[in-house]
C-alpha positions as CSV (number, residue, x, y, z in Angstrom):
1,M,27.4,-11.0,-62.1
2,S,27.9,-7.6,-60.8
3,Q,24.2,-6.7,-61.5
4,D,23.0,-10.0,-59.8
5,H,25.2,-9.1,-56.9
6,E,23.9,-5.4,-56.6
7,R,20.3,-6.6,-56.9
8,Q,21.0,-9.3,-54.2
9,R,22.4,-6.5,-52.0
10,R,19.2,-4.2,-52.5
11,V,17.0,-7.1,-51.7
12,S,18.9,-7.9,-48.5
13,T,18.7,-4.2,-47.6
14,V,15.0,-3.9,-48.1
15,L,14.5,-7.2,-46.4
16,M,16.7,-6.1,-43.3
17,V,14.8,-2.7,-43.2
18,G,11.5,-4.5,-43.3
19,V,12.5,-6.8,-40.5
20,V,13.8,-3.7,-38.3
21,A,10.4,-1.9,-39.0
22,L,8.5,-4.9,-37.9
23,L,10.5,-5.2,-34.6
24,V,10.0,-1.6,-33.8
25,L,6.2,-1.7,-34.5
26,A,6.0,-4.9,-32.3
27,M,7.9,-3.1,-29.5
28,C,5.8,0.1,-29.7
29,S,2.5,-1.8,-29.7
30,G,3.5,-3.8,-26.7
31,C,3.9,-0.5,-24.7
32,S,0.6,0.9,-25.7
33,T,-1.6,-1.5,-23.9
34,V,-3.3,-0.1,-20.9
35,V,-3.7,-2.2,-17.8
36,S,-5.9,-1.0,-14.9
37,V,-4.4,-1.1,-11.6
38,T,-6.7,-0.8,-8.5
39,A,-4.8,0.1,-5.4
40,R,-6.0,-1.4,-2.2
41,F,-5.6,0.5,1.2
42,P,-3.4,-1.7,3.4
43,E,-4.8,-3.9,6.2
44,P,-4.4,-2.8,9.8
45,P,-1.2,-4.1,11.6
46,G,-2.4,-7.0,13.8
47,K,-5.7,-7.4,15.8
48,L,-4.5,-5.4,18.9
49,A,-4.8,-2.2,16.8
50,T,-8.6,-2.9,15.9
51,Q,-9.6,-4.3,19.2
52,C,-11.8,-2.1,21.5
53,C,-10.4,-0.8,24.8
54,P,-11.8,-2.4,27.9
55,D,-14.5,-0.8,30.0
56,L,-13.2,1.1,33.0
57,Q,-14.0,-0.4,36.3
58,K,-16.8,0.9,38.4
59,L,-17.0,1.4,42.2
60,K,-19.6,-0.5,44.4
61,D,-21.8,1.6,46.7
62,D,-20.1,0.2,49.7
63,S,-16.4,0.9,48.6
64,R,-13.9,1.8,51.1
65,L,-11.0,4.3,50.4
66,S,-8.5,1.4,49.5
67,D,-10.9,0.2,47.0
68,V,-11.4,3.7,45.5
69,S,-7.7,4.0,45.4
70,R,-7.1,0.7,43.6
71,T,-9.9,1.3,41.1
72,V,-8.5,4.8,40.3
73,T,-5.2,3.3,39.8
74,I,-6.4,0.4,37.5
75,N,-8.6,2.9,35.4
76,Y,-6.0,5.4,35.1
77,S,-3.5,2.9,33.7
78,T,-6.2,1.2,31.4
79,Y,-7.1,4.7,30.2
80,Y,-3.5,5.6,29.2
81,E,-2.9,2.1,27.6
82,C,-6.0,2.8,25.5
83,A,-4.9,6.3,24.6
84,V,-1.5,5.1,23.5
85,K,-3.1,2.5,21.4
86,V,-5.5,4.9,19.8
87,D,-2.8,7.5,19.1
88,T,-0.6,4.7,17.5
89,W,-3.7,3.7,15.3
90,Q,-4.4,7.1,14.2
91,E,-0.7,7.8,13.4
92,W,-0.5,4.5,11.2
93,Y,-3.7,5.6,9.6
94,N,-2.6,9.0,8.7
95,I,0.8,7.8,7.4
96,Q,-0.8,5.1,5.3
97,K,-3.3,7.5,3.8
98,I,-0.6,9.9,2.7
99,I,1.2,7.0,1.1
100,F,-1.9,5.7,-0.5
101,E,-3.0,9.0,-2.0
102,G,0.6,10.0,-3.1
103,A,1.0,6.6,-4.8
104,G,-1.5,7.6,-7.5
105,K,0.3,10.8,-8.5
């Protein structure tokens, strides 16, 4: 009986080593598959960032000083609103570009 017991133990050991080897091979082959990932540049935040700035107002030929003052004030505020929008858009773009280019490294 001891020889049968010893033979059974060897068979069990070989079988166990074989199962462990198969599991290790299965896990290693799962890690070797290559999946291509294509990064997409993010969409702009909202429609306001991509809309054009409005045209500045023009004076009529027969404008009075009060009309000139009002038009200058409106154009001044329109220009600076547009400047803030463009600056914000450029800042967002530059930050996203840095993040996008750094993600692939």
